[in-house]
N, C-alpha and C positions, 0 to 999 in steps of 0.2 A: 441517597448516595452522597458521601462526603466529597466535596470538590477539592482536588489537589491542583497545585499550580506547577507548571513545567517551566524550567528556566533554560534559556539559550544564552550563551556567553559570547559576546562579540569582542574580539581583541584587535588592537592596533599596535603595531611596533614601528618605531621610527628611530633613526640614528641622527642625533643632533650634533653638529660640529662643536667640539669643546665641552659638551655636556654628556656625551655617551649615549647609551641606549635608553629610550623612553618607551615604556610599555604601559598601555592603558587597557583596562578591561571593564566592560559594562554588562551587567546581567539584565536581560529583558525577560519579563515574565509573561507567559501566555496563559489564557484561561483553559484551553483544552487542545487536544491533538487528535486527529482522526487518520487512520490508515486508509488510503483511497485506492491502493493497488495490492490486493491480497489474493493469492492463489490458494485454493483449498485442496483437499484430497481428490476433488473431482477434476482438477486441472492435470490432465494426463502427462506424466513425465516431468512436471514442473512444480507441482505443489505437494507439500507434505502435511500442511496444517489441517488438523481435524476441526470441524466446525465448532463442536461443543467446547473444546479446549481453547480455541482462538477467542470465542465470545467470552468465555470465563476470564481469560487473561485481560481482555479489553475492559471488562467490568472491574476487575481488581485494580487496573491502572486508572480508573475513573474517567475513561474516555467515553464521550457521549454517543459515538456511532462507529460503525465498521462497514467497509465495502467488501463485496465479493466480485472479483474480476477474473474468473477462470478462463482458460484458453478454449475458445470455440464451442463452448457448451454452457447450458444453464441447468444441468442436472441437479446441482446442489442448492438451487435458489430456494425451494420450498423449505427444506430442512434449515437452511441459513436464516430465512425470515422468521420461522417459528422459534428458533433458538434465541435469536436477538430479541424478539418481542417478549419471550418468557423471562429474559434476564434484564429487561429495561434498557436495552441498547437499540438505537435507531439503525435499522438495516438500510444500506445503500446497495442497490442491485445494479450490476453491470456485467459486461463480458468483454474479454479481449479478443478482437477479431482482426483479421487482415483482409485487405481487398486486393483484387487482381484486375488488371485491365482487360484481360481476355476471358475465355471460357476454360473450365477445367478439362474440357474435351480437346482443346487445341494442343497439338503435339509439335513442339518446335523441331525444325530440321537440325540434325546434328551432322557435322562434317564427318564423312566416312562411315556413318552408321545408318542403319535402316530405321 
């Protein structure tokens, strides 16, 4: 796989009295980029990316890895892992989850309601 370089451009703008506007730009080159927060078709109501297409796009952009972080489930992990490995991409397995201080069986009292 041919390595591409990504560039980020940092700009600074300053107004100097008597000299006017001074703009400086500097390009900083990075070796690679990795998406660490990706929702797939298995992330209910939040993701539309199909695993095969997402991994193919990452490979076309010469990115070394891709993460899966679907909401509250890991249904797509096996398909994701297999597809990444078959296309030479390092899979990063994760899940987006939320924690609660109480139990799901706790029902808060609501004013005026049963």
